[in-house]
C-alpha positions in Angstrom: 86.1 119.6 84.7 84.4 116.7 82.9 83.4 119.0 80.1 86.8 120.5 79.8 88.4 117.1 79.7 86.0 115.9 77.0 86.7 118.9 74.9 90.4 118.2 75.1 89.9 114.6 74.2 87.6 115.6 71.3 90.2 118.0 69.9 93.1 115.6 70.3 91.2 112.7 68.8 89.2 114.6 66.2 86.0 114.2 68.3 86.0 110.4 68.0 86.6 108.0 70.9 87.6 105.2 68.5 90.3 107.3 66.9 91.4 108.4 70.3 91.8 104.7 71.3 94.0 104.1 68.3 96.3 107.0 69.2 97.1 105.9 72.7 99.6 103.3 73.9 98.0 100.0 74.7 98.4 98.0 77.8 96.7 95.0 79.4 95.3 95.6 82.9 97.0 93.7 85.8 94.1 92.2 87.8 94.6 90.6 91.3 92.6 88.5 93.7 91.9 89.8 97.2 93.8 90.7 99.3 96.4 91.6 96.7 96.4 94.9 94.8 97.9 95.6 91.4 101.0 97.8 91.5 100.9 101.6 91.4 100.6 103.0 87.9 103.7 105.1 87.2 103.0 106.5 83.8 102.1 110.2 83.5 99.8 110.1 80.5 96.6 108.2 79.5 96.7 104.8 77.9 94.2 102.5 76.3 93.8 99.8 78.9 92.3 96.4 78.1 90.4 94.7 80.9 89.5 91.0 80.5 87.1 89.6 83.1 85.3 86.2 83.1 82.2 85.3 85.0 82.3 81.9 86.6 79.7 80.1 88.6 81.6 78.0 91.1 81.1 76.0 94.3 83.5 77.2 96.9 83.8 77.1 100.7 81.9 79.7 102.7 82.9 78.3 106.1 84.5 75.2 107.5 82.4 72.3 106.1 80.0 74.7 104.4 79.8 75.0 100.6 78.0 77.6 98.5 77.4 78.2 94.8 79.0 81.5 94.2 78.5 83.6 91.1 81.8 85.4 90.6 83.9 87.8 88.5 87.0 85.7 88.0 86.3 82.6 90.1 86.5 84.1 93.6 84.7 86.5 95.8 85.3 89.4 95.7 86.0 89.8 92.0 89.5 90.8 90.7 90.8 94.2 91.7 91.0 96.5 88.6 93.4 99.4 88.6 93.4 102.1 85.9 94.5 105.8 85.8 92.3 108.9 85.6 92.0 109.7 81.9 92.5 106.2 80.6 90.4 104.8 77.8 89.2 101.4 79.1 88.3 98.7 76.7 86.3 96.2 78.7 85.8 92.6 77.7 83.3 90.5 79.8 83.2 86.8 79.1 80.5 84.4 80.4 82.0 80.9 80.9 80.2 78.3 78.7 79.6 76.1 81.7 77.6 78.8 83.4 73.8 78.5 83.6 72.8 82.2 83.6 73.4 85.4 81.7 75.3 88.2 83.5 76.5 91.7 83.0 78.6 94.3 84.9 77.8 97.7 86.3 81.0 99.6 87.2 80.3 102.6 89.4 83.4 104.2 87.8 81.6 104.4 84.4 79.8 107.5 83.2 77.1 106.0 80.9 73.8 104.0 81.0 73.8 101.3 83.7 77.5 101.9 84.3 78.1 99.5 81.4 75.4 97.1 82.3 73.3 98.0 79.2 76.2 97.1 77.0 77.4 94.0 78.7 74.5 91.6 79.0 76.2 88.3 78.2 74.8 84.8 77.8 76.8 81.7 78.8 79.4 81.0 76.1 79.5 84.6 74.9 81.7 87.6 75.3 80.8 91.3 75.3 82.8 94.5 74.8 82.3 98.2 75.5 84.6 101.2 76.1 84.6 104.0 78.6 86.8 106.9 79.7 87.8 106.9 83.3 86.8 110.5 84.0 86.7 110.5 87.8 89.4 109.3 90.1 88.4 107.2 93.1 87.7 103.7 94.5 84.5 102.3 93.0 82.4 99.1 93.4 81.5 97.0 90.4 78.7 94.4 90.5 76.4 92.4 88.3 73.1 94.2 87.4 71.2 91.4 85.8 67.7 90.8 87.3 67.1 89.8 90.0 70.0 92.2 90.8 69.9 91.5 94.5 70.3 87.8 94.0 73.3 88.2 91.7 75.0 90.5 94.1 74.2 88.3 97.1 75.8 85.4 95.4 79.1 87.2 95.3 79.1 89.3 92.0 81.1 92.3 93.1 84.6 93.8 93.3 86.5 97.0 93.2 87.9 99.2 90.4 90.4 101.9 91.5 90.8 104.9 89.1 94.1 106.1 90.3 94.3 110.0 90.4 96.7 111.7 87.9 98.6 112.7 90.9 98.8 109.4 92.8 98.1 109.2 96.5 101.3 109.3 98.7 103.4 106.2 98.6 102.8 103.6 101.3 104.7 100.4 102.1 101.7 97.9 101.6 98.3 98.0 100.0 95.6 95.5 100.6 92.1 94.7 99.2 89.4 93.9 101.7 85.7 93.6 100.8 82.7 92.8 103.0 79.6 90.9 101.9 76.5 89.4 103.4 75.3 86.0 102.5 71.9 84.4 102.9 71.7 80.6 103.2 68.8 78.3 104.0 70.8 76.8 106.8 72.0 78.7 109.9 75.5 79.8 110.5 78.0 76.9 110.3 75.3 74.4 109.2 77.3 71.8 107.1 76.9 70.9 103.5 76.1 72.7 100.2 73.8 75.5 101.3 71.2 77.0 98.9 70.5 80.7 98.7 67.5 82.0 100.7 65.5 84.8 99.0 63.3 85.1 102.1 66.3 85.9 104.3 67.8 88.3 101.7 64.5 90.3 101.4 64.3 90.4 105.2 67.9 91.5 105.4 68.8 88.7 107.9 72.1 87.2 106.6 73.4 83.9 107.9 77.0 85.1 107.2 78.8 88.5 107.0 82.3 88.0 105.8 85.5 89.6 104.5 86.7 88.4 101.1 84.1 85.8 100.4 84.5 83.4 103.3 84.7 82.9 107.1 88.5 82.9 108.0 89.6 84.2 104.7 91.9 86.6 106.5 93.0 84.7 109.6 95.9 82.3 110.4 98.2 81.8 107.5 95.9 84.0 105.4 96.2 87.0 107.7 97.5 90.3 106.2 101.2 90.8 106.9 103.1 93.9 107.9 106.2 95.1 109.8 106.6 97.7 112.5 107.3 101.1 110.9 105.4 100.3 107.7 102.5 102.3 106.4 99.4 100.4 105.3 96.7 101.4 102.9 93.5 99.3 102.8 91.1 99.6 99.9 87.9 98.6 101.6 84.7 97.8 99.7 81.2 96.6 100.7 79.4 94.5 98.2 76.3 94.2 100.4 73.8 93.6 99.1 72.1 95.0 102.2 74.2 95.8 105.2 76.3 98.9 105.9 79.7 98.1 107.3 81.2 99.7 110.4 84.8 99.0 109.5 87.3 99.0 112.4 90.8 97.6 113.1 91.1 96.8 116.8 94.2 98.4 118.2 94.8 100.8 115.4 93.6 104.3 114.5 93.2 105.4 110.9 95.6 108.2 110.3 93.7 109.1 107.1 90.3 108.1 105.8 89.2 108.8 102.2 85.5 108.5 102.9 83.2 106.8 100.3 86.1 106.1 98.1 86.9 109.7 97.2 90.4 111.0 96.6 90.4 113.9 99.2 91.2 113.2 102.8 88.1 114.3 104.7 89.0 112.8 108.1 92.1 112.0 110.2 92.5 110.0 113.4 89.4 107.9 112.8 88.4 104.9 114.9 85.6 103.4 112.8 84.4 104.3 109.4 81.1 103.6 107.7 81.2 101.8 104.3 77.8 101.7 102.6 76.5 98.8 100.7 77.7 99.3 97.1 80.4 101.7 98.5 84.0 101.9 99.6 86.6 103.7 101.7 90.4 104.0 101.7 92.0 103.9 105.1 95.7 104.5 105.9 97.7 103.9 109.1 101.2 103.2 110.4 102.2 100.1 112.3 103.8 101.4 115.5 103.9 98.2 117.5 104.0 94.5 116.8 101.1 92.1 117.3 97.9 90.8 115.8 95.4 93.5 114.9 91.8 92.3 114.3 89.7 93.6 111.4 86.0 93.7 112.2 82.6 95.0 111.2 82.0 96.8 114.5 78.4 95.8 114.4 80.1 93.3 116.6 77.9 90.2 116.5 78.7 90.1 112.8 82.3 89.7 113.7 82.1 87.0 116.3 79.0 85.2 115.3 78.7 85.7 111.5 82.3 85.8 110.3 83.2 89.4 109.6 86.7 89.1 111.2 90.2 89.2 109.8 93.7 89.6 111.1 96.7 91.8 110.3 99.9 90.5 111.8 102.7 93.0 112.4 106.3 91.8 113.2 109.1 93.8 114.6 110.5 95.3 117.8 108.2 96.3 120.7 107.9 100.0 121.7 107.1 100.0 125.4 106.5 103.8 125.4 103.6 103.4 122.9 102.3 100.2 124.4 103.6 98.5 127.5 101.7 95.2 127.5 100.4 93.9 130.8 102.3 95.5 133.7 100.2 94.2 136.7 98.2 91.1 137.3 97.1 90.9 140.9 94.2 89.8 142.9 91.3 92.2 143.5 88.8 91.2 146.1 85.6 92.8 147.3 87.1 94.1 150.6 89.6 96.2 148.6 87.0 97.8 146.4 85.5 101.2 147.2 81.7 100.9 147.2 79.9 103.4 145.0 77.7 105.9 146.6 74.0 104.9 146.6 74.6 101.4 145.3 74.0 98.3 147.2 76.6 95.5 147.1 75.2 92.5 145.3 76.5 89.0 145.8 78.9 87.7 143.2 77.3 85.5 140.6 80.1 83.0 141.2 79.4 81.3 144.5 80.5 77.9 145.7 77.7 75.5 145.1 76.7 77.0 141.8 76.5 74.4 139.1 79.1 74.0 136.4 76.4 74.9 133.8 75.8 78.3 135.5 79.5 79.1 135.8 80.0 78.1 132.1 77.1 80.3 131.0 78.4 83.3 133.0 82.1 83.0 132.1 82.7 80.9 129.0 79.7 80.7 126.8 80.2 84.1 125.1 83.3 82.7 123.3 82.9 79.0 123.3 79.1 79.2 122.7 76.2 77.6 124.7 76.8 74.0 123.6 80.6 74.2 123.6 80.7 74.3 119.8 83.0 77.3 119.6 83.2 79.7 116.7 84.7 78.5 113.5 88.2 79.7 113.0 88.1 82.0 116.0 87.3 80.1 119.3 88.0 76.3 119.4 85.2 73.9 120.3 85.0 72.3 123.7 82.5 69.8 122.5 84.0 66.5 121.4 87.4 68.2 121.6 90.5 65.9 121.0 92.7 68.7 122.5 90.6 68.8 125.7 90.5 65.0 125.9 94.2 64.8 125.6 94.8 67.3 128.4 92.2 65.6 130.6 94.3 62.4 130.4 97.9 63.4 129.9 98.4 67.0 131.2 95.7 67.8 133.7 97.8 70.5 135.3 97.9 72.4 132.0 94.1 72.3 131.9 94.0 74.0 135.2 96.6 76.5 134.1 94.6 77.4 131.0 91.7 78.5 133.1 93.8 80.3 135.7 96.4 81.9 133.4 94.8 81.9 130.0 96.2 80.7 126.7 97.6 82.3 123.5 99.2 81.1 120.3 98.5 78.3 117.9 96.7 75.1 118.9 95.1 72.4 116.8 91.6 71.1 117.8 89.9 68.4 115.8 92.3 68.9 113.0 91.8 72.7 112.7 94.3 75.3 113.7 93.3 78.2 116.0 95.4 81.2 116.8 93.7 83.4 119.3 93.9 84.6 122.9 91.9 83.2 125.9 92.0 85.5 128.8 92.5 84.1 132.4 89.3 83.4 134.3 89.6 85.3 137.6 87.5 85.2 140.8 87.0 81.4 141.0 87.2 79.7 144.3 88.9 76.3 144.4 85.5 74.6 144.6 84.3 76.6 141.6 87.4 75.7 139.6 86.8 72.0 140.3 83.1 72.4 139.3 83.8 74.1 136.0 86.6 71.7 135.1 84.4 68.7 135.7 81.5 70.2 133.8 83.6 70.8 130.7 85.3 67.4 130.6 82.0 65.6 131.1 79.7 67.6 128.8 78.9 67.6 125.0 80.3 64.2 124.3 83.4 64.6 126.4 84.4 62.1 129.1 87.2 62.2 131.6 88.3 61.3 135.1 86.8 63.9 137.5 89.1 66.4 139.2 89.2 66.4 142.9 89.6 69.5 145.2 93.0 68.2 146.4 94.2 67.7 142.8 93.3 71.2 141.9 94.9 72.8 144.9 98.2 71.0 144.2 98.1 72.1 140.6 97.4 75.7 141.6 100.4 75.7 144.0 102.7 74.5 141.2 101.3 77.0 138.7 101.5 80.0 141.1 105.0 79.1 142.2 106.4 79.4 138.6 
């Protein structure tokens, strides 16, 4: 098909790409920052499309209180989303901002030619390069810098997506979004404050400090979450800049109706739970929002999501559908005497026994989310250590503090000036004595201080809470 297409182009343009360029209508490409996607191309014939992209070396936030010197296509990570149509002649302009320190280039996986354009786009600071290519193959492609050392340029954020829309566009959907994963290698550990330098040692060992969507921890949570309404169809253009890790992309609570694996344009799978996105690769996933709620985007190599930052949110608004999803229908006590012992297994004592220390209960029940030293997880689980929210409740609303442990908590709260919007599940199976123990441990640890709870106080609070 490539050869046939090139013959047609050659005949129509007298065998000269330059004369072909001059005979086509000219348009300037619409470029967008993640998570936005340029509009669908509606024309039915090729055009000469001009793409202008500028390399910028900038200091931006990688996580709360953590800064990093990113090398970028356009000023943010990932680089701007480029959308052209199959058969377009693309005139590509790459500028290297004069304030930059290093030369850069671009390798577009959509290009048929040496280096994907890299050999024609090596650009020093304060200079601008140009080359032209024909978008022969439809699909979703990664682009990245290919200047040596290539891994370092990619690791610093130099990647993005270019979508060569098929001549026959994919079926219309209500919303399209751009999500791209990347792994970052800093000298400091996850969440260590300040301007963090790049660690070549960690990069070579493939041990990232951060794995994130769209260039930063919390880039897709809270007010930055993707938006949708019940009944809408969603298409995610998912990329993985790497440079090292393969992504196990998953949306918790959704099933992908269609997956265009590896960025191709033919549906090769339907009803998919998790899809692999290789480093330097992509995928297109589609699904319909059937019920409202907050749906969590993760790399299902799950410690990356909850401990390194690869977590986002899609918030869907609209009417509930109890047939599809009921929500919680029963919440009742379940005690050992009601359980049926399994054959051949000996009953072991519960790890939560009266007399256990608060530290032991915390480690067994709470530490997975709030972390060992109560520091929480930035943007996901609020800190308990030196928490103004916790201190306020310990003084002014002690009953609510008891209620949070017994009944859980959901919705927005602000802790130490930062907003969190997540769900804490109820802690079940605690005796009154254990409840007193864990409350007192939390309000007296990690720089917190508060009046100790008494057994009588907790019993009275429980009676009020359970009577509501």
